[in-house]
All heavy atoms as TSV, in Angstrom:
chain	resi	resn	atom	element	x	y	z
A	1	MET	N	N	-10.749	5.697	54.814
A	1	MET	CA	C	-9.774	4.617	54.844
A	1	MET	C	C	-9.518	4.157	53.402
A	1	MET	O	O	-10.435	3.864	52.662
A	1	MET	CB	C	-10.349	3.475	55.683
A	1	MET	CG	C	-9.425	2.342	55.853
A	1	MET	SD	S	-10.176	1.160	56.999
A	1	MET	CE	C	-8.945	-0.075	56.982
A	2	GLU	N	N	-8.247	4.115	53.047
A	2	GLU	CA	C	-7.868	3.715	51.695
A	2	GLU	C	C	-7.245	2.330	51.735
A	2	GLU	O	O	-6.381	2.050	52.559
A	2	GLU	CB	C	-6.873	4.722	51.131
A	2	GLU	CG	C	-6.567	4.485	49.674
A	2	GLU	CD	C	-5.643	5.570	49.143
A	2	GLU	OE1	O	-5.805	6.722	49.568
A	2	GLU	OE2	O	-4.772	5.230	48.353
A	3	PHE	N	N	-7.718	1.481	50.850
A	3	PHE	CA	C	-7.188	0.129	50.795
A	3	PHE	C	C	-5.988	0.082	49.864
A	3	PHE	O	O	-5.974	0.717	48.810
A	3	PHE	CB	C	-8.263	-0.846	50.299
A	3	PHE	CG	C	-9.424	-0.945	51.237
A	3	PHE	CD1	C	-10.618	-0.297	50.958
A	3	PHE	CD2	C	-9.315	-1.679	52.411
A	3	PHE	CE1	C	-11.692	-0.378	51.826
A	3	PHE	CE2	C	-10.397	-1.768	53.280
A	3	PHE	CZ	C	-11.579	-1.115	52.994
A	4	LYS	N	N	-4.987	-0.679	50.236
A	4	LYS	CA	C	-3.777	-0.779	49.437
A	4	LYS	C	C	-4.071	-1.458	48.095
A	4	LYS	O	O	-3.502	-1.090	47.076
A	4	LYS	CB	C	-2.708	-1.548	50.208
A	4	LYS	CG	C	-1.353	-1.472	49.580
A	4	LYS	CD	C	-0.309	-2.025	50.530
A	4	LYS	CE	C	1.069	-1.935	49.944
A	4	LYS	NZ	N	1.606	-0.585	49.921
A	5	SER	N	N	-4.968	-2.417	48.074
A	5	SER	CA	C	-5.272	-3.121	46.828
A	5	SER	C	C	-5.917	-2.183	45.803
A	5	SER	O	O	-5.673	-2.295	44.611
A	5	SER	CB	C	-6.172	-4.326	47.092
A	5	SER	OG	O	-7.411	-3.907	47.611
A	6	LEU	N	N	-6.748	-1.240	46.261
A	6	LEU	CA	C	-7.361	-0.288	45.336
A	6	LEU	C	C	-6.302	0.627	44.733
A	6	LEU	O	O	-6.382	0.982	43.557
A	6	LEU	CB	C	-8.434	0.533	46.038
A	6	LEU	CG	C	-9.701	-0.218	46.432
A	6	LEU	CD1	C	-10.662	0.722	47.149
A	6	LEU	CD2	C	-10.359	-0.819	45.214
A	7	THR	N	N	-5.307	0.998	45.506
A	7	THR	CA	C	-4.213	1.820	44.995
A	7	THR	C	C	-3.437	1.045	43.926
A	7	THR	O	O	-3.087	1.602	42.892
A	7	THR	CB	C	-3.258	2.231	46.138
A	7	THR	OG1	O	-4.019	2.870	47.161
A	7	THR	CG2	C	-2.200	3.178	45.636
A	8	ASN	N	N	-3.207	-0.226	44.165
A	8	ASN	CA	C	-2.504	-1.038	43.181
A	8	ASN	C	C	-3.313	-1.174	41.896
A	8	ASN	O	O	-2.749	-1.132	40.803
A	8	ASN	CB	C	-2.199	-2.430	43.749
A	8	ASN	CG	C	-1.135	-2.385	44.828
A	8	ASN	OD1	O	-0.372	-1.430	44.896
A	8	ASN	ND2	N	-1.101	-3.414	45.656
A	9	ILE	N	N	-4.628	-1.333	42.019
A	9	ILE	CA	C	-5.482	-1.452	40.843
A	9	ILE	C	C	-5.468	-0.142	40.063
A	9	ILE	O	O	-5.351	-0.131	38.836
A	9	ILE	CB	C	-6.921	-1.849	41.250
A	9	ILE	CG1	C	-6.940	-3.288	41.759
A	9	ILE	CG2	C	-7.881	-1.670	40.089
A	9	ILE	CD1	C	-8.254	-3.708	42.361
A	10	GLU	N	N	-5.547	0.974	40.755
A	10	GLU	CA	C	-5.530	2.278	40.091
A	10	GLU	C	C	-4.196	2.514	39.377
A	10	GLU	O	O	-4.165	2.992	38.241
A	10	GLU	CB	C	-5.781	3.382	41.119
A	10	GLU	CG	C	-5.940	4.747	40.487
A	10	GLU	CD	C	-6.275	5.815	41.526
A	10	GLU	OE1	O	-6.791	5.466	42.603
A	10	GLU	OE2	O	-5.996	6.976	41.223
A	11	THR	N	N	-3.105	2.142	40.028
A	11	THR	CA	C	-1.789	2.274	39.409
A	11	THR	C	C	-1.676	1.375	38.191
A	11	THR	O	O	-1.131	1.785	37.158
A	11	THR	CB	C	-0.683	1.906	40.429
A	11	THR	OG1	O	-0.836	2.722	41.595
A	11	THR	CG2	C	0.687	2.126	39.845
A	12	SER	N	N	-2.218	0.184	38.277
A	12	SER	CA	C	-2.192	-0.737	37.143
A	12	SER	C	C	-2.988	-0.182	35.965
A	12	SER	O	O	-2.525	-0.243	34.825
A	12	SER	CB	C	-2.760	-2.101	37.543
A	12	SER	OG	O	-1.972	-2.683	38.542
A	13	PHE	N	N	-4.171	0.366	36.221
A	13	PHE	CA	C	-4.968	0.947	35.152
A	13	PHE	C	C	-4.263	2.152	34.539
A	13	PHE	O	O	-4.311	2.360	33.331
A	13	PHE	CB	C	-6.361	1.338	35.645
A	13	PHE	CG	C	-7.319	0.185	35.667
A	13	PHE	CD1	C	-7.951	-0.193	36.838
A	13	PHE	CD2	C	-7.594	-0.517	34.512
A	13	PHE	CE1	C	-8.836	-1.260	36.860
A	13	PHE	CE2	C	-8.482	-1.585	34.514
A	13	PHE	CZ	C	-9.102	-1.954	35.695
A	14	ARG	N	N	-3.604	2.949	35.363
A	14	ARG	CA	C	-2.849	4.093	34.855
A	14	ARG	C	C	-1.721	3.624	33.941
A	14	ARG	O	O	-1.487	4.193	32.876
A	14	ARG	CB	C	-2.278	4.881	36.035
A	14	ARG	CG	C	-2.264	6.373	35.762
A	14	ARG	CD	C	-1.759	7.154	36.944
A	14	ARG	NE	N	-2.777	7.226	37.991
A	14	ARG	CZ	C	-2.521	7.315	39.282
A	14	ARG	NH1	N	-1.281	7.330	39.723
A	14	ARG	NH2	N	-3.494	7.378	40.151
A	15	ARG	N	N	-1.044	2.568	34.344
A	15	ARG	CA	C	0.050	2.011	33.547
A	15	ARG	C	C	-0.479	1.418	32.235
A	15	ARG	O	O	0.119	1.590	31.179
A	15	ARG	CB	C	0.783	0.943	34.358
A	15	ARG	CG	C	2.139	0.603	33.787
A	15	ARG	CD	C	2.928	-0.282	34.717
A	15	ARG	NE	N	3.340	0.471	35.901
A	15	ARG	CZ	C	3.623	-0.064	37.073
A	15	ARG	NH1	N	3.516	-1.366	37.248
A	15	ARG	NH2	N	4.009	0.685	38.085
A	16	ILE	N	N	-1.631	0.750	32.294
A	16	ILE	CA	C	-2.245	0.174	31.084
A	16	ILE	C	C	-2.636	1.290	30.122
A	16	ILE	O	O	-2.404	1.199	28.913
A	16	ILE	CB	C	-3.462	-0.698	31.453
A	16	ILE	CG1	C	-2.988	-1.992	32.111
A	16	ILE	CG2	C	-4.301	-1.001	30.224
A	16	ILE	CD1	C	-4.101	-2.822	32.703
A	17	ARG	N	N	-3.222	2.385	30.641
A	17	ARG	CA	C	-3.588	3.518	29.780
A	17	ARG	C	C	-2.354	4.133	29.129
A	17	ARG	O	O	-2.389	4.505	27.949
A	17	ARG	CB	C	-4.334	4.581	30.580
A	17	ARG	CG	C	-5.797	4.282	30.751
A	17	ARG	CD	C	-6.562	5.505	31.225
A	17	ARG	NE	N	-5.995	6.108	32.423
A	17	ARG	CZ	C	-6.467	5.939	33.659
A	17	ARG	NH1	N	-7.523	5.188	33.862
A	17	ARG	NH2	N	-5.887	6.522	34.678
A	18	LEU	N	N	-1.264	4.240	29.877
A	18	LEU	CA	C	-0.024	4.780	29.318
A	18	LEU	C	C	0.502	3.877	28.204
A	18	LEU	O	O	0.864	4.352	27.127
A	18	LEU	CB	C	1.034	4.929	30.416
A	18	LEU	CG	C	2.417	5.375	29.940
A	18	LEU	CD1	C	2.361	6.791	29.383
A	18	LEU	CD2	C	3.421	5.269	31.071
A	19	MET	N	N	0.523	2.574	28.450
A	19	MET	CA	C	0.996	1.635	27.427
A	19	MET	C	C	0.091	1.665	26.203
A	19	MET	O	O	0.561	1.589	25.068
A	19	MET	CB	C	1.070	0.209	27.980
A	19	MET	CG	C	2.149	0.020	28.997
A	19	MET	SD	S	3.747	0.323	28.266
A	19	MET	CE	C	4.753	0.383	29.711
A	20	LEU	N	N	-1.209	1.802	26.406
A	20	LEU	CA	C	-2.150	1.892	25.289
A	20	LEU	C	C	-1.891	3.158	24.470
A	20	LEU	O	O	-1.919	3.121	23.231
A	20	LEU	CB	C	-3.589	1.872	25.799
A	20	LEU	CG	C	-4.675	1.906	24.730
A	20	LEU	CD1	C	-4.584	0.673	23.838
A	20	LEU	CD2	C	-6.038	1.985	25.382
A	21	ALA	N	N	-1.613	4.262	25.138
A	21	ALA	CA	C	-1.318	5.512	24.438
A	21	ALA	C	C	-0.023	5.390	23.641
A	21	ALA	O	O	0.053	5.829	22.492
A	21	ALA	CB	C	-1.223	6.666	25.439
A	22	VAL	N	N	0.996	4.771	24.225
A	22	VAL	CA	C	2.268	4.572	23.520
A	22	VAL	C	C	2.061	3.649	22.313
A	22	VAL	O	O	2.553	3.924	21.211
A	22	VAL	CB	C	3.341	4.008	24.481
A	22	VAL	CG1	C	4.568	3.532	23.726
A	22	VAL	CG2	C	3.725	5.047	25.515
A	23	PHE	N	N	1.325	2.568	22.497
A	23	PHE	CA	C	1.059	1.625	21.409
A	23	PHE	C	C	0.285	2.301	20.279
A	23	PHE	O	O	0.600	2.132	19.102
A	23	PHE	CB	C	0.280	0.422	21.953
A	23	PHE	CG	C	-0.049	-0.600	20.912
A	23	PHE	CD1	C	0.933	-1.428	20.395
A	23	PHE	CD2	C	-1.350	-0.726	20.445
A	23	PHE	CE1	C	0.631	-2.376	19.426
A	23	PHE	CE2	C	-1.658	-1.664	19.479
A	23	PHE	CZ	C	-0.666	-2.493	18.971
A	24	THR	N	N	-0.735	3.086	20.646
A	24	THR	CA	C	-1.520	3.802	19.646
A	24	THR	C	C	-0.647	4.797	18.886
A	24	THR	O	O	-0.756	4.924	17.664
A	24	THR	CB	C	-2.705	4.535	20.310
A	24	THR	OG1	O	-3.474	3.575	21.031
A	24	THR	CG2	C	-3.571	5.238	19.296
A	25	GLY	N	N	0.231	5.483	19.594
A	25	GLY	CA	C	1.147	6.420	18.939
A	25	GLY	C	C	2.086	5.716	17.973
A	25	GLY	O	O	2.304	6.196	16.848
A	26	CYS	N	N	2.617	4.574	18.374
A	26	CYS	CA	C	3.504	3.808	17.492
A	26	CYS	C	C	2.751	3.310	16.259
A	26	CYS	O	O	3.278	3.385	15.142
A	26	CYS	CB	C	4.120	2.631	18.244
A	26	CYS	SG	S	5.348	3.118	19.452
A	27	CYS	N	N	1.545	2.825	16.445
A	27	CYS	CA	C	0.739	2.367	15.310
A	27	CYS	C	C	0.448	3.520	14.352
A	27	CYS	O	O	0.499	3.346	13.130
A	27	CYS	CB	C	-0.568	1.753	15.791
A	27	CYS	SG	S	-0.345	0.142	16.544
A	28	THR	N	N	0.164	4.690	14.896
A	28	THR	CA	C	-0.103	5.862	14.059
A	28	THR	C	C	1.132	6.247	13.257
A	28	THR	O	O	1.033	6.547	12.061
A	28	THR	CB	C	-0.558	7.042	14.940
A	28	THR	OG1	O	-1.714	6.642	15.677
A	28	THR	CG2	C	-0.874	8.265	14.106
A	29	LEU	N	N	2.299	6.211	13.885
A	29	LEU	CA	C	3.541	6.531	13.181
A	29	LEU	C	C	3.828	5.534	12.061
A	29	LEU	O	O	4.178	5.924	10.945
A	29	LEU	CB	C	4.716	6.565	14.159
A	29	LEU	CG	C	4.771	7.775	15.082
A	29	LEU	CD1	C	5.887	7.615	16.112
A	29	LEU	CD2	C	4.983	9.042	14.280
A	30	VAL	N	N	3.670	4.257	12.345
A	30	VAL	CA	C	3.922	3.227	11.330
A	30	VAL	C	C	2.936	3.365	10.172
A	30	VAL	O	O	3.327	3.277	9.000
A	30	VAL	CB	C	3.854	1.813	11.965
A	30	VAL	CG1	C	3.825	0.737	10.907
A	30	VAL	CG2	C	5.031	1.604	12.903
A	31	THR	N	N	1.671	3.603	10.481
A	31	THR	CA	C	0.663	3.775	9.433
A	31	THR	C	C	0.961	5.008	8.588
A	31	THR	O	O	0.875	4.965	7.356
A	31	THR	CB	C	-0.740	3.890	10.048
A	31	THR	OG1	O	-0.994	2.721	10.832
A	31	THR	CG2	C	-1.801	4.041	8.986
A	32	GLY	N	N	1.326	6.094	9.234
A	32	GLY	CA	C	1.669	7.317	8.508
A	32	GLY	C	C	2.866	7.114	7.592
A	32	GLY	O	O	2.857	7.551	6.440
A	33	TYR	N	N	3.888	6.438	8.089
A	33	TYR	CA	C	5.063	6.174	7.262
A	33	TYR	C	C	4.712	5.268	6.081
A	33	TYR	O	O	5.166	5.499	4.959
A	33	TYR	CB	C	6.186	5.535	8.085
A	33	TYR	CG	C	7.368	5.153	7.231
A	33	TYR	CD1	C	8.229	6.125	6.740
A	33	TYR	CD2	C	7.593	3.828	6.880
A	33	TYR	CE1	C	9.290	5.790	5.926
A	33	TYR	CE2	C	8.657	3.475	6.067
A	33	TYR	CZ	C	9.511	4.460	5.604
A	33	TYR	OH	O	10.559	4.122	4.789
A	34	ALA	N	N	3.899	4.249	6.321
A	34	ALA	CA	C	3.506	3.332	5.247
A	34	ALA	C	C	2.719	4.073	4.164
A	34	ALA	O	O	2.948	3.858	2.963
A	34	ALA	CB	C	2.682	2.182	5.800
A	35	LEU	N	N	1.805	4.944	4.555
A	35	LEU	CA	C	1.034	5.723	3.580
A	35	LEU	C	C	1.945	6.661	2.793
A	35	LEU	O	O	1.862	6.744	1.568
A	35	LEU	CB	C	-0.065	6.517	4.284
A	35	LEU	CG	C	-1.259	5.719	4.767
A	35	LEU	CD1	C	-2.171	6.603	5.615
A	35	LEU	CD2	C	-2.017	5.161	3.586
A	36	TRP	N	N	2.806	7.371	3.481
A	36	TRP	CA	C	3.721	8.304	2.829
A	36	TRP	C	C	4.631	7.564	1.852
A	36	TRP	O	O	4.821	7.995	0.720
A	36	TRP	CB	C	4.548	9.033	3.883
A	36	TRP	CG	C	5.596	9.933	3.304
A	36	TRP	CD1	C	5.393	11.153	2.728
A	36	TRP	CD2	C	6.994	9.675	3.244
A	36	TRP	NE1	N	6.596	11.659	2.317
A	36	TRP	CE2	C	7.600	10.777	2.626
A	36	TRP	CE3	C	7.790	8.611	3.668
A	36	TRP	CZ2	C	8.956	10.847	2.410
A	36	TRP	CZ3	C	9.152	8.695	3.457
A	36	TRP	CH2	C	9.727	9.794	2.829
A	37	SER	N	N	5.166	6.429	2.286
A	37	SER	CA	C	6.058	5.646	1.442
A	37	SER	C	C	5.326	5.097	0.220
A	37	SER	O	O	5.873	5.113	-0.893
A	37	SER	CB	C	6.644	4.499	2.267
A	37	SER	OG	O	7.508	3.724	1.496
A	38	SER	N	N	4.101	4.635	0.392
A	38	SER	CA	C	3.364	4.083	-0.747
A	38	SER	C	C	2.996	5.174	-1.749
A	38	SER	O	O	3.078	4.954	-2.958
A	38	SER	CB	C	2.116	3.350	-0.276
A	38	SER	OG	O	1.205	4.243	0.309
A	39	PHE	N	N	2.621	6.365	-1.280
A	39	PHE	CA	C	2.322	7.451	-2.204
A	39	PHE	C	C	3.573	7.900	-2.953
A	39	PHE	O	O	3.518	8.210	-4.141
A	39	PHE	CB	C	1.690	8.643	-1.469
A	39	PHE	CG	C	0.224	8.457	-1.214
A	39	PHE	CD1	C	-0.265	8.375	0.079
A	39	PHE	CD2	C	-0.674	8.361	-2.267
A	39	PHE	CE1	C	-1.613	8.210	0.320
A	39	PHE	CE2	C	-2.028	8.194	-2.047
A	39	PHE	CZ	C	-2.501	8.109	-0.748
A	40	ARG	N	N	4.700	7.924	-2.249
A	40	ARG	CA	C	5.962	8.290	-2.902
A	40	ARG	C	C	6.325	7.256	-3.967
A	40	ARG	O	O	6.723	7.607	-5.074
A	40	ARG	CB	C	7.073	8.398	-1.864
A	40	ARG	CG	C	8.338	9.036	-2.411
A	40	ARG	CD	C	9.364	9.168	-1.343
A	40	ARG	NE	N	9.751	7.804	-0.938
A	40	ARG	CZ	C	10.707	7.518	-0.099
A	40	ARG	NH1	N	11.372	8.476	0.491
A	40	ARG	NH2	N	11.003	6.271	0.195
A	41	PHE	N	N	6.159	5.978	-3.658
A	41	PHE	CA	C	6.442	4.912	-4.617
A	41	PHE	C	C	5.515	5.011	-5.824
A	41	PHE	O	O	5.956	4.877	-6.973
A	41	PHE	CB	C	6.283	3.552	-3.937
A	41	PHE	CG	C	6.483	2.389	-4.863
A	41	PHE	CD1	C	7.752	2.022	-5.268
A	41	PHE	CD2	C	5.398	1.670	-5.335
A	41	PHE	CE1	C	7.941	0.955	-6.124
A	41	PHE	CE2	C	5.570	0.600	-6.193
A	41	PHE	CZ	C	6.858	0.244	-6.590
A	42	ALA	N	N	4.236	5.265	-5.577
A	42	ALA	CA	C	3.274	5.383	-6.675
A	42	ALA	C	C	3.628	6.569	-7.570
A	42	ALA	O	O	3.528	6.481	-8.799
A	42	ALA	CB	C	1.863	5.543	-6.118
A	43	GLU	N	N	4.053	7.666	-6.974
A	43	GLU	CA	C	4.449	8.838	-7.759
A	43	GLU	C	C	5.665	8.523	-8.636
A	43	GLU	O	O	5.709	8.897	-9.802
A	43	GLU	CB	C	4.757	10.007	-6.825
A	43	GLU	CG	C	5.078	11.299	-7.544
A	43	GLU	CD	C	3.920	11.834	-8.368
A	43	GLU	OE1	O	2.762	11.644	-7.964
A	43	GLU	OE2	O	4.185	12.440	-9.419
A	44	LYS	N	N	6.629	7.808	-8.092
A	44	LYS	CA	C	7.806	7.422	-8.885
A	44	LYS	C	C	7.405	6.511	-10.039
A	44	LYS	O	O	7.924	6.639	-11.148
A	44	LYS	CB	C	8.838	6.714	-8.007
A	44	LYS	CG	C	9.607	7.657	-7.112
A	44	LYS	CD	C	10.641	6.901	-6.312
A	44	LYS	CE	C	11.403	7.819	-5.385
A	44	LYS	NZ	N	12.410	7.092	-4.613
A	45	GLN	N	N	6.474	5.596	-9.794
A	45	GLN	CA	C	6.031	4.699	-10.851
A	45	GLN	C	C	5.276	5.463	-11.937
A	45	GLN	O	O	5.422	5.166	-13.121
A	45	GLN	CB	C	5.141	3.583	-10.280
A	45	GLN	CG	C	5.885	2.623	-9.380
A	45	GLN	CD	C	7.074	1.986	-10.062
A	45	GLN	OE1	O	6.971	1.502	-11.179
A	45	GLN	NE2	N	8.209	2.002	-9.392
A	46	ARG	N	N	4.474	6.460	-11.534
A	46	ARG	CA	C	3.765	7.287	-12.515
A	46	ARG	C	C	4.750	8.074	-13.374
A	46	ARG	O	O	4.568	8.200	-14.569
A	46	ARG	CB	C	2.812	8.249	-11.808
A	46	ARG	CG	C	1.405	7.716	-11.781
A	46	ARG	CD	C	0.435	8.740	-11.240
A	46	ARG	NE	N	0.002	8.242	-9.939
A	46	ARG	CZ	C	0.164	8.863	-8.786
A	46	ARG	NH1	N	0.730	10.034	-8.728
A	46	ARG	NH2	N	-0.246	8.320	-7.663
A	47	GLU	N	N	5.815	8.591	-12.742
A	47	GLU	CA	C	6.831	9.332	-13.493
A	47	GLU	C	C	7.532	8.421	-14.495
A	47	GLU	O	O	7.782	8.823	-15.627
A	47	GLU	CB	C	7.853	9.948	-12.546
A	47	GLU	CG	C	7.330	11.130	-11.764
A	47	GLU	CD	C	8.323	11.635	-10.734
A	47	GLU	OE1	O	9.463	11.120	-10.710
A	47	GLU	OE2	O	7.954	12.531	-9.954
A	48	LYS	N	N	7.837	7.203	-14.085
A	48	LYS	CA	C	8.499	6.250	-14.973
A	48	LYS	C	C	7.613	5.926	-16.158
A	48	LYS	O	O	8.057	5.914	-17.301
A	48	LYS	CB	C	8.848	4.954	-14.244
A	48	LYS	CG	C	10.063	5.037	-13.383
A	48	LYS	CD	C	10.330	3.667	-12.764
A	48	LYS	CE	C	11.478	3.721	-11.792
A	48	LYS	NZ	N	11.721	2.411	-11.177
A	49	SER	N	N	6.336	5.641	-15.904
A	49	SER	CA	C	5.452	5.244	-16.999
A	49	SER	C	C	5.179	6.426	-17.923
A	49	SER	O	O	5.057	6.255	-19.126
A	49	SER	CB	C	4.136	4.686	-16.455
A	49	SER	OG	O	3.417	5.680	-15.781
A	50	THR	N	N	5.120	7.640	-17.398
A	50	THR	CA	C	4.901	8.815	-18.226
A	50	THR	C	C	6.097	9.055	-19.139
A	50	THR	O	O	5.943	9.300	-20.328
A	50	THR	CB	C	4.657	10.060	-17.359
A	50	THR	OG1	O	3.593	9.790	-16.466
A	50	THR	CG2	C	4.323	11.271	-18.185
A	51	CYS	N	N	7.292	8.961	-18.614
A	51	CYS	CA	C	8.500	9.173	-19.413
A	51	CYS	C	C	8.616	8.091	-20.482
A	51	CYS	O	O	8.985	8.358	-21.612
A	51	CYS	CB	C	9.746	9.152	-18.529
A	51	CYS	SG	S	9.823	10.544	-17.405
A	52	TRP	N	N	8.289	6.852	-20.120
A	52	TRP	CA	C	8.410	5.749	-21.072
A	52	TRP	C	C	7.418	5.909	-22.209
A	52	TRP	O	O	7.733	5.730	-23.371
A	52	TRP	CB	C	8.185	4.424	-20.348
A	52	TRP	CG	C	8.358	3.238	-21.235
A	52	TRP	CD1	C	9.532	2.696	-21.637
A	52	TRP	CD2	C	7.326	2.470	-21.842
A	52	TRP	NE1	N	9.299	1.633	-22.451
A	52	TRP	CE2	C	7.956	1.464	-22.602
A	52	TRP	CE3	C	5.951	2.533	-21.827
A	52	TRP	CZ2	C	7.235	0.534	-23.325
A	52	TRP	CZ3	C	5.239	1.594	-22.555
A	52	TRP	CH2	C	5.894	0.614	-23.296
A	53	THR	N	N	6.184	6.317	-21.889
A	53	THR	CA	C	5.165	6.460	-22.941
A	53	THR	C	C	5.483	7.663	-23.818
A	53	THR	O	O	5.309	7.606	-25.027
A	53	THR	CB	C	3.775	6.690	-22.344
A	53	THR	OG1	O	3.765	6.450	-20.966
A	53	THR	CG2	C	2.728	5.877	-23.000
A	54	ALA	N	N	5.959	8.739	-23.222
A	54	ALA	CA	C	6.281	9.927	-24.014
A	54	ALA	C	C	7.466	9.643	-24.939
A	54	ALA	O	O	7.516	10.140	-26.064
A	54	ALA	CB	C	6.593	11.093	-23.094
A	55	GLY	N	N	8.416	8.852	-24.498
A	55	GLY	CA	C	9.592	8.549	-25.310
A	55	GLY	C	C	9.307	7.586	-26.436
A	55	GLY	O	O	10.008	7.572	-27.446
A	56	SER	N	N	8.265	6.798	-26.345
A	56	SER	CA	C	7.983	5.791	-27.377
A	56	SER	C	C	7.219	6.367	-28.557
A	56	SER	O	O	7.091	5.734	-29.586
A	56	SER	CB	C	7.221	4.611	-26.790
A	56	SER	OG	O	5.951	5.050	-26.361
A	57	ARG	N	N	6.689	7.558	-28.424
A	57	ARG	CA	C	5.894	8.164	-29.506
A	57	ARG	C	C	6.743	8.706	-30.585
A	57	ARG	O	O	7.692	9.109	-30.791
A	57	ARG	CB	C	5.017	9.289	-28.973
A	57	ARG	CG	C	3.890	8.722	-28.145
A	57	ARG	CD	C	3.014	9.833	-27.686
A	57	ARG	NE	N	1.995	9.268	-26.825
A	57	ARG	CZ	C	1.098	9.969	-26.228
A	57	ARG	NH1	N	1.058	11.274	-26.377
A	57	ARG	NH2	N	0.204	9.412	-25.454
């Protein structure tokens, strides 16, 4: 005999796990983009400072 309330609880947990997976995926994407963007910015700043120092000599 299966209780309807247990089915609802199982469906709710399944939905929570799905939302957690989606949230984790979004957080991973945002973190990856932030890291990539910061490294790109740092590289541009290094290029600027290298050109400026080489030109001043």
